[in-house]
RORO-736964 format. One line per 10 residues: their letters; for each residue y, z, x of N, C-alpha, C, O. Coordinates in pm, whole numbers, plus 32768, in hexadecimal, padded with zeros to 4 digits. Each point is the difference from the previous one (the first is absolute). Last residue first. Layout:
BEGIN
a = Y:Z:X:Y:Z:X:Y:Z:X:Y:Z:X ~ ...
end
This chain:
BEGIN
rsvsfdldai = 930C:6519:3CB1:801F:7FE9:7F74:7F94:7FB5:7FBD:800A:7FE3:7F88 ~ 8099:8150:8257:7F9C:7FAC:7FBB:8026:7FF7:7F6E:8032:8060:7FC5 ~ 80A9:802A:8249:8010:7FFB:7F6D:7F95:7FA7:7FC5:7FE8:7F92:8031 ~ 8084:80E0:81AD:7F88:8037:7FBF:800C:8001:7F68:7FB5:8048:7FBE ~ 8193:7F36:81AE:7FA7:7F96:7FD5:7F86:8032:7FB2:7FAA:7FB0:7FDC ~ 826B:80E0:8096:7F7C:803F:7FF8:7FA3:7F98:7FC1:8010:7FDC:7F8B ~ 81EC:8007:818F:7FA2:7FDC:7F96:7F7C:804B:800C:7FD0:801D:806D ~ 81BB:7FDB:80C4:8025:8045:7F84:7F99:7FED:7F91:800E:803B:7F95 ~ 7FE0:7EEB:821E:7FE0:808F:800F:8021:804F:7F82:7FCD:806F:7FEE ~ 809F:7DBF:8042:7F73:8013:7FE2:7FD7:8093:800C:7FA0:802A:7FBF
dvdviisrml = 8246:7F27:7FB3:7FBD:8023:807D:7F70:8021:7FDD:7FE6:804E:7FA5 ~ 814E:7E58:7F33:7FDB:808C:8016:7FC3:8010:808A:7FD3:7FA0:803E ~ 815C:7EF7:7E5B:7FC5:8018:8083:7FE3:8094:800E:8052:8053:7FDB ~ 7FAE:7EA8:7E43:8055:8047:8060:7FB6:800A:8085:7F85:8001:8004 ~ 807D:7F04:7DE4:7FC0:800C:8083:8065:803E:8060:8075:7FDC:8003 ~ 7F1B:800F:7DC0:8060:7FEF:806C:7FB4:8012:8082:7F95:803D:8003 ~ 7FE9:7F3A:7DD2:7FEC:8045:8080:8076:7FE8:805C:804C:7FA0:7FF1 ~ 7EFB:8052:7DD8:8055:7FCC:806A:7FE7:8052:807D:7FD6:8074:7FF9 ~ 7F9C:7FD2:7E29:7FAE:7F9C:8044:8055:7FB3:8066:7FFC:7F86:8008 ~ 807A:8200:7EDC:8049:7F81:7FFE:7FAE:7F8B:8033:8025:7F8C:7FED
ldvsvvlrtn = 7F23:822D:8006:803A:7FEE:7F7B:8047:7F79:7FF4:7FFD:7FC1:7F96 ~ 7F52:80D2:8210:7F9C:7FCA:7FA3:8039:7FE8:7F74:7FD8:7FA0:7FBE ~ 80F3:8059:8230:8023:804C:7F89:7FA9:7FC5:7F91:8020:7F97:7FC9 ~ 7F98:8067:826A:8001:7FBF:7F7D:802A:8063:7F94:7FD8:8074:8001 ~ 8049:7F27:8233:8004:806B:7F9C:800F:7FBD:7F78:805F:7FB6:7FE8 ~ 7F05:7FC0:8225:8024:7FCA:7F7D:7FF3:8072:7F9C:7F93:8034:7FE9 ~ 80BD:7FB5:8246:7FC2:8041:7F8E:8034:7FC0:7F81:8078:7FF2:7FED ~ 7F45:7F8D:8247:8055:8005:7F8A:7FB0:803C:7F8D:7F86:7FF5:7FFA ~ 808A:7FC1:8243:7FB2:8035:7F91:805F:800E:7F8B:8069:803F:800B ~ 7FA6:7E77:81C9:803A:805D:7F9F:7F99:802D:7F99:7FA9:7FB3:7FD7
akrrvvigel = 8029:7EFC:8192:7FF8:8088:8036:8031:8069:7F9C:7FF8:8077:801B ~ 7F74:7DD1:7F10:8011:8002:8091:7FF3:808F:8033:7F97:803D:7FEE ~ 8051:7FF7:7E44:803A:7F80:8029:8021:800A:8093:8057:804C:802A ~ 7E7E:80C9:7E33:802A:7FF4:808C:8034:7F74:8019:7FC2:7F9D:7FD9 ~ 7FF3:81D8:7E7C:8002:7F72:8023:8030:7FFB:8090:8064:803F:8023 ~ 7EDF:814A:7E59:802C:7FD9:8086:7FF5:7F6B:8012:7F9B:7FC2:7FDC ~ 80BE:8173:7E5F:7F9C:7FAA:8040:803A:7FD1:8085:8071:7FD1:8006 ~ 7FFE:820B:7ED8:8018:7F71:8002:7F8F:7FB7:8043:7F98:803B:801F ~ 815B:81CA:7F29:7F8A:7FB3:8025:8023:7F6C:7FFD:8059:7FD5:7FB6 ~ 80D4:8217:8095:7FE2:7F85:7FB7:7F7E:7FC2:8030:7FD2:801B:806F
gqlpgskvhv = 80EF:8173:8058:7FCE:801A:7F7B:7FDE:7F84:7FB0:7FB6:8009:7F9E ~ 81B1:7FE2:81ED:7F94:8062:7FF7:7FDC:801A:7F6E:8056:8018:7FAB ~ 80F4:7EB6:8142:7FB3:7FE0:7F87:7F8E:8062:7FE9:7FA3:7FE2:7FB4 ~ 8186:803D:81CD:8056:7FF9:7F8A:7FB6:7FE0:7F7E:8034:801C:7F94 ~ 7EB3:80D8:81F5:8067:7F99:8002:804C:7FFB:7F7C:7FE9:8052:7FA8 ~ 7E05:8039:8086:807E:8030:8037:8065:7F8E:8001:7FDE:7F8C:7FE9 ~ 7E71:8040:7F52:7FF8:8091:8018:807F:8039:803D:8013:807A:7FFE ~ 7F33:7DDB:7EBD:8065:801B:8066:8007:8098:8012:8028:8048:7FA6 ~ 7E2C:7E7E:7FC0:805C:8067:7FD1:8063:801A:8071:7FD8:800E:8074 ~ 7EE2:7E2D:7EFF:8021:806D:805B:8060:8060:7FBA:8042:7FDD:7F9D
rrgvrlyphp = 7E51:7E57:800D:805C:8065:7FCD:8013:806F:8066:7FA1:802D:8041 ~ 7FCB:7DBB:7FD5:7FE3:8082:803D:806A:8065:7FD4:8072:7FFC:802E ~ 7F20:7E6C:7E87:8023:800C:808C:7FE0:808C:8031:7FCE:8053:7FB5 ~ 80AE:7EB0:7E52:7F92:8013:805E:8034:8004:808F:8062:7FC0:8023 ~ 80C2:8004:7E6C:7FA1:8060:7FC7:7F92:8022:8064:7FC7:806D:7FFC ~ 825E:7EC3:7FFF:7F78:8006:8039:7FAD:8069:7FB9:8031:806C:7FDF ~ 81B1:7E4D:7FE3:7FB3:8075:7FD6:7F72:7FF8:8036:7FBC:7F9A:7FF0 ~ 81E7:7F7A:8111:7FA5:7FEA:7F8E:7FAB:807C:7FE4:7FD7:8046:805C ~ 8204:800C:8077:7F80:7FC9:802F:7FAB:7FE5:7F86:800B:8047:7F9D ~ 821B:804A:8116:7F9C:7FE8:7F98:7F83:7FBF:803D:8009:7FB8:8063
earfgknlfe = 8114:8185:80DA:800E:7F7C:7FC1:7F9A:7FF3:7F90:7F98:8042:8003 ~ 817F:813F:815E:7F8E:7FE0:7FAB:801C:7F78:7FC3:8074:7FD9:7FEF ~ 805E:8193:81AC:7FF7:7F7F:7FBB:7F7F:7FF6:7FB0:7F95:802B:802B ~ 81B2:8192:806B:7F88:7FB2:8021:7FFD:7F82:7FAA:8037:7FFD:7F92 ~ 8116:817A:8062:801E:7F83:8045:7F87:7FAE:8029:800F:7F9E:8049 ~ 802B:8208:7EAB:7FFF:801A:8090:8014:7F80:8051:8002:8005:807B ~ 7FDA:7FEF:7DAA:807B:8047:8023:8008:801F:8095:806E:800E:8036 ~ 7E06:7F31:7F14:806D:7F9F:8005:8084:8041:8027:8051:7FC4:8047 ~ 7E38:8156:7F81:7FE3:7FA0:806A:8074:7F9D:8010:802D:7FE8:8070 ~ 7FDA:8148:7E26:801B:8043:807F:7FF0:7F9E:8075:8053:7FFD:805B
rikmcedepm = 7F36:7F61:7DFA:8090:8019:8008:8026:8040:8085:805F:7FD3:8041 ~ 7DDA:7FF2:7F5C:803F:7F7E:8018:8097:8012:8011:803D:7FC2:8057 ~ 7ED3:81BB:7F31:7FDD:7FD7:8089:8041:7F7A:8023:8035:7FEF:806E ~ 7FFB:80B9:7DD8:804D:804F:805F:7FE2:7FD6:8090:805B:7FFA:8052 ~ 7EB2:7F3D:7E47:808F:7FDC:7FFC:804E:8049:806D:8051:7FC3:8045 ~ 7DE9:80B1:7F8D:800D:7F73:8028:8093:7FD8:8007:802D:7FC8:8064 ~ 7F55:81E9:7EF4:8004:7FF6:8093:800E:7F70:8030:803C:7FE9:8069 ~ 7F9A:807C:7DC0:807F:8030:8039:8008:7FEA:8096:8068:7FD7:8034 ~ 7E7C:7EF5:7E74:7FEB:8079:8050:8081:8025:8049:803D:7FAD:8044 ~ 7FFF:7F55:7DF3:7FCF:7FE0:8087:7FE3:8083:8048:803B:8067:7FE0
paprtgfgvl = 7FB1:7F3A:7DF7:804E:8034:8072:7FC0:7FD7:8084:7F86:7FEF:800A ~ 8070:7F05:7E16:7FAB:804C:805C:8054:8032:8075:8043:7FB1:8042 ~ 8015:7FB7:7D94:8025:7FF2:808D:7FA9:805A:8058:7FDF:8071:7FDA ~ 7F98:7EB8:7E40:801C:807F:8044:8024:7FE9:8093:7FAD:7FCE:804C ~ 7FB6:7EF1:7E60:808B:8022:7FE6:802B:807E:804A:8072:802C:7FF1 ~ 7E09:7EC5:80DC:801D:7FF7:7F72:8094:801A:7FEA:8055:7FC1:803E ~ 7F64:80D5:8179:7F88:7FCD:7FC0:8015:8002:7F6A:8017:8069:7FC5 ~ 816D:7F67:81CE:7F9D:8060:7FCF:7F89:7FB9:7FC6:7FE6:7F8B:801C ~ 8246:8044:80A7:7F76:7FD6:801B:7FA0:806D:7FD2:8014:8076:801A ~ 81CD:7F19:7F0A:7FCA:805A:8065:7F6D:7FDC:8010:7FBA:7FEB:7F9D
ravapvqlvq = 81B3:7E9C:7FCA:7FAE:8071:7FD1:7FE4:805E:8074:801A:7FE0:8074 ~ 8134:7EB2:7F90:7FA1:7FD2:7F9A:7FB2:8075:7FC5:7FF1:800A:7F86 ~ 820C:7FC1:8163:7F81:804A:8008:7FA6:7FD2:7F8E:8027:8007:7F8B ~ 81AD:7F6B:80C3:7F9C:7FB4:804B:7F7B:804B:8012:7FA9:7FD0:8049 ~ 81DE:80EF:7EB7:7FDF:7F77:7FD5:7F90:7FBA:804C:7FB3:7FB8:7FC1 ~ 8068:8259:7FDE:8040:7FAC:8066:7FD6:7F70:7FE5:7F88:7FE4:7FF4 ~ 7FC5:8188:7F13:8076:7FBF:7FC8:804F:7FB1:8068:8060:7FBC:7FDD ~ 7E1A:8150:808C:7FD7:7F8C:7FB0:8076:7FB7:7FC1:7FF3:7F8D:7FD7 ~ 804D:8209:8126:7FD2:7F92:8055:7FE3:7F84:7FAD:8027:7F91:8026 ~ 805F:81F7:7F02:806B:7FE7:8061:7FDB:7F8A:805A:8057:7FB5:802D
lrdrlalrvf = 7E6D:80F9:7EA0:805D:7F9D:7FC6:8075:7FE4:805C:803A:7F93:7FFA ~ 7E73:81C0:805F:7FE1:7F78:802C:805D:7F96:7FC6:800B:7F93:8038 ~ 7FBD:826F:7FB0:807E:7FBE:8025:7FED:7F6C:8023:805A:7FC4:803A ~ 7E3A:8165:7F58:805A:800B:7F8D:8085:7FB9:8018:8047:7FDF:7FA1 ~ 7E6D:804C:81B7:7FE6:7F93:7FA0:805B:8007:7F86:801D:7F99:7FC2 ~ 8087:8115:8219:7FA2:8034:7F9D:7FEF:7F92:7F97:805F:7FB9:7FE1 ~ 8020:7FC1:821C:8034:8032:7F82:7F91:8040:7FAE:7F8A:7FEA:8019 ~ 80F5:7ECD:81AD:7FCB:8086:7FEB:8043:8039:7F84:8079:8014:7FFC ~ 7F15:7DDE:80D8:805B:805D:7FBF:7FBA:8087:7FF0:7F87:8008:7FE8 ~ 805E:7DF2:8130:7FC2:8080:7FDF:8069:805D:7FC5:8070:8009:8033
vygpflplql = 7F55:7DCC:7FD0:8059:806B:802C:7FBD:8081:7FD4:7FD2:800A:7F8E ~ 7F8F:7DC5:80A8:7FF0:808D:7FDD:806F:8057:803B:802D:7FEA:8070 ~ 7F81:7E2F:7FD9:7FEC:8011:7F70:7FF7:8091:7FD4:7FEB:801A:7F89 ~ 7FA1:7F77:8271:804E:7FA9:7FA7:7FDC:8015:7F6D:7F8B:8004:7FDA ~ 805D:8133:81D4:7FA5:7FE6:7F91:804C:7FAA:7F9B:803D:8035:7FA3 ~ 80A8:8023:81D8:7F7D:800D:803D:7F92:7FE7:7F99:7F95:7FCC:8021 ~ 826B:7F64:7FD2:7FAA:806B:7FCD:7F76:7FFD:8044:7FC3:7F96:800F ~ 81F5:7FB9:80FA:7FA7:7FD5:7F93:7FA9:8074:7FD2:7FE2:805A:804F ~ 81F0:7F18:80DC:7FB3:8076:7FDA:7FAF:7FD9:7F85:8037:7FEB:7F94 ~ 8094:7ECD:820A:7FF9:8027:7F74:7FB1:8082:7FF0:7FA2:801A:804B
rvkrdkwkrv = 8179:7E97:8130:7FA9:8075:7FF2:8007:802D:7F6E:806B:801E:7FCB ~ 7FEB:7DEB:8127:802F:8069:7FA8:7F9A:8071:7FFC:7F87:7FE8:7FF4 ~ 812B:7E40:8139:7F94:805E:7FE3:803B:8073:7FB0:806F:802E:801C ~ 804C:7DBB:7FF7:8002:8087:8038:7F80:804D:7FDF:7FAD:7FD7:7FAF ~ 80C7:7E5D:7FBA:805F:8011:806D:7FFE:808B:8042:804C:8017:805E ~ 7E70:7F5A:7E41:802D:7F87:8045:8054:801C:807C:7FE2:7FCC:806C ~ 7EFA:81C9:7F1E:8036:7FA0:7FA4:8037:7F8C:8051:7FF8:8002:807B ~ 7E9B:81A7:7FD6:8055:7F99:803A:8028:7F9F:7F92:7FAB:7FC3:7FBD ~ 7FC3:8261:8051:7FE7:7F7B:7FC9:8060:7F9D:803F:8076:801F:8015 ~ 7EAF:81F4:8029:8062:7FA0:8033:7FD7:7F76:7FCD:7F90:7FD2:8019
seyqplfhev = 801C:823F:7F2D:7FC6:7F7F:8021:8070:7FA4:8030:806C:7FFC:7FC5 ~ 7F14:8234:7FC1:8060:7F9C:802D:7FB8:7F81:8029:7F9C:8004:8049 ~ 7FE2:817C:7E33:7FEB:7FDD:808B:8064:7F92:8023:8033:7FBA:7FA9 ~ 7F80:81ED:7EC2:8029:7F7C:802E:7FD9:7FEB:8091:7FE6:8060:804A ~ 7FDA:80EE:7DCC:7FDE:7FEA:808E:801F:7F70:8027:7FE0:7FA2:7FB8 ~ 80DD:81A4:7EC7:7FE5:7F71:8012:7FE1:7FEB:8094:805C:7FED:804F ~ 7FD5:81BB:7E32:7FE0:7FDC:808A:7FDC:7F6D:8003:7FA1:7FD5:7FBF ~ 815F:81D1:7EEE:7FB1:7F87:8014:7FED:7FE7:8095:8040:803D:8055 ~ 8098:811F:7E04:7FCD:7FFE:8089:7FA3:7F89:800E:7FA4:7FED:7FB1 ~ 81FB:8028:7EF5:7F6E:8008:8007:7FD5:7FFB:8092:8028:7FA6:804A
grsalqdavr = 81A1:802E:7EE0:7FD6:8081:8036:7F6A:8014:8006:7FD1:8072:8002 ~ 814C:7E07:7F7D:7FD0:8054:7F92:7FD0:8089:8030:7FD8:8054:7FB0 ~ 80BD:7E5C:8181:8072:801A:7FA8:7FD9:8058:7F89:8056:8041:7FC5 ~ 7E58:7F33:8168:805D:805B:8045:8075:8022:7FA5:802B:8074:7FFB ~ 7EA7:7E4A:7F6E:7FC2:8085:7FFC:805A:8066:8043:800C:8071:7FD0 ~ 8078:7DCC:8044:800B:8034:7F76:7FC6:808D:7FF5:8039:8057:7FBD ~ 7F95:7EC6:81DD:808D:8020:7FE9:8015:803C:7F75:804A:8062:7FF0 ~ 7E09:7EFD:807B:801E:8079:804E:8091:802B:7FEC:801C:8077:7FF4 ~ 7F60:7DF2:7F4C:7FC3:8071:7FB9:801F:8082:8049:8023:8064:7FC0 ~ 8060:7E13:8111:8053:8018:7F89:7FCC:8077:7FB0:804D:8053:7FCF
hehnactyaa = 7EB5:7F19:81A3:807D:803F:802C:805C:801F:7F8A:8040:8069:7FFE ~ 7E26:7EAF:7FAB:7FE7:8088:802F:8082:8048:8028:8014:8074:7FDC ~ 7F77:7DBC:7F6D:8065:8059:7FC6:7FF4:8090:8032:803D:805A:7FC7 ~ 7EA2:7E00:807A:8078:8005:8052:8070:8057:7FC7:8075:7FE9:801F ~ 7E18:7FC0:7E84:7FFD:7FC9:8087:808A:8004:8041:8064:7FDA:7FC3 ~ 7F35:8195:7ECE:8004:7F6D:7FFE:8008:7FD0:8091:802D:8049:8058 ~ 7EF1:8192:7F76:8081:7FBE:7FE6:7FEE:7F69:7FF1:7F99:7FC8:8023 ~ 7F54:8236:7FBB:7FED:7F72:8018:807F:7FB7:7FD6:802E:800F:7F8F ~ 7F70:81FA:811A:8040:7FAF:7F99:7FF2:7F6E:8028:802A:7FD8:806C ~ 7EC2:8206:800E:802D:7F7D:802F:8039:7FB4:7F89:7FBD:7FEF:7F9A
ywrpesyeal = 802A:823D:80CD:7FC7:7F8F:7FB7:8034:7F7F:803F:8068:8000:8041 ~ 7F7B:8244:801E:8026:7F79:802C:7FB4:7F99:7FAE:7F87:800B:7FEC ~ 810D:81E4:7F53:7F9E:7FC1:8059:8034:7F77:8028:805F:7FCC:7FC6 ~ 8037:8227:7F1C:8024:7F83:8043:7F92:7FD1:8061:7FCA:804F:804D ~ 7FFB:80D3:7DE0:7FFB:800F:8091:8024:7F7C:8045:7FC0:7F9B:7FE4 ~ 8010:80A0:7E3B:807A:8041:802F:8005:8010:8097:8069:8022:8037 ~ 7E25:7F16:7ECD:8079:7FB8:7FD9:8080:803F:8036:8067:7FBD:8007 ~ 7DF0:810F:8047:7FFB:7F7A:8039:8080:7FB2:7FE0:8032:7FB5:8055 ~ 7F91:81F4:7EE8:801E:800C:808F:8001:7F77:8042:8054:7FE6:8057 ~ 7F26:802F:7DEA:808F:801C:800A:802A:800B:8092:806A:7FCE:8026
aadapatsea = 7DCE:8005:7F7D:8045:7F82:7FE5:8097:8012:800B:8045:7FA7:8033 ~ 7EB3:81D9:7FF5:7FE7:7FA7:8073:8049:7F7B:7FED:803A:7FCB:805F ~ 7FD1:8166:7E3D:8051:8032:806F:7FEE:7FA8:807B:8061:7FE6:8048 ~ 7E92:7FC2:7E43:808A:7FD8:7FE4:805D:802E:8071:805C:7FB8:8025 ~ 7DDC:80CC:7FE0:8011:7F72:8024:8090:7FD0:7FE8:8033:7FAC:804A ~ 7F7A:8217:7F39:7FEB:7FEB:8090:800B:7F6D:8026:8049:7FE0:805F ~ 7FC8:80EA:7DDB:807B:7FD4:8040:7FEF:7FE6:8095:805C:7FCB:803F ~ 7E45:80DF:7E98:8021:7F75:7FDE:807F:7FCE:8044:8015:7F87:8007 ~ 7F50:8240:802F:7F9E:7FA2:8037:8027:7F70:7FE5:7FED:7FAB:8057 ~ 811A:81AE:7EEE:800E:8000:8092:7FA0:7F9C:8040:8025:7FBB:805E
irvepherm = 7FBC:8090:7DD1:807B:7FB9:8022:8010:7FF5:8096:8025:7F96:8033 ~ 7E76:816A:7F24:7FE9:7F73:7FE8:807C:7FAE:8026:7FF2:7F92:8037 ~ 8030:823F:7FE0:7FA5:7FD0:8067:7FE9:7F6B:7FF0:8002:7FB6:8063 ~ 80FC:812F:7E58:804B:7FF3:807C:7FA9:7FC6:806F:8030:7FB2:8052 ~ 7F1A:80BB:7DFA:8046:7F7F:8007:804D:7FEE:8083:8011:7F8E:802D ~ 7E24:818F:7F92:8090:8018:7FFE:8047:7F7B:800E:7FDF:7FB3:805A ~ 7E2F:80A2:7EC0:804A:7FDA:807A:8093:8021:7FF1:8037:7FFD:7F92 ~ 7DFF:80EE:7F81:8079:7FB3:7FEA:804A:7FE5:8084:8012:805B:8051 ~ 7DD2:7FF4:7F1A:806F:803D:8045:8078:7FA3:7FF7:7FF3:7F86:800C
end
């Protein structure tokens, strides 16, 4: 029995369509920057019209004669960008960008909800600080509040309950204060 060429063509283009969608659909990626160039990279991305996100926290530093409030990157060495992979040259041509974080030569997209939750949390004025990357500890799910939907590791300090939220792709973490009533302790991994 003779096969129809149209059927064979349609079957062989399915993987190509998926790859094309991956390159044309905007996603969040982490751009790895040169040391201490995160703000410059963010400025360059803004001037090029690239959607980006540089999470920051405020730190008070004491210098010889005064105290200074600084805005420091929450994830040192990284700026998050939202783009379709076909447009990645807009980011890679920024002088202080080394590469898009990924595996081998392929950039890896970040989970959409992770970026958006961190962004919403910081936009509402909540404080977060960098924390050493954690792999072990009591995992919890945030069931309500500004971080609803995220998972993290509970850390207790004195009377405070704090949550360590890790971005596994970067192997970096942040720590935030949470209300213990917002946490679901029944998460197993």
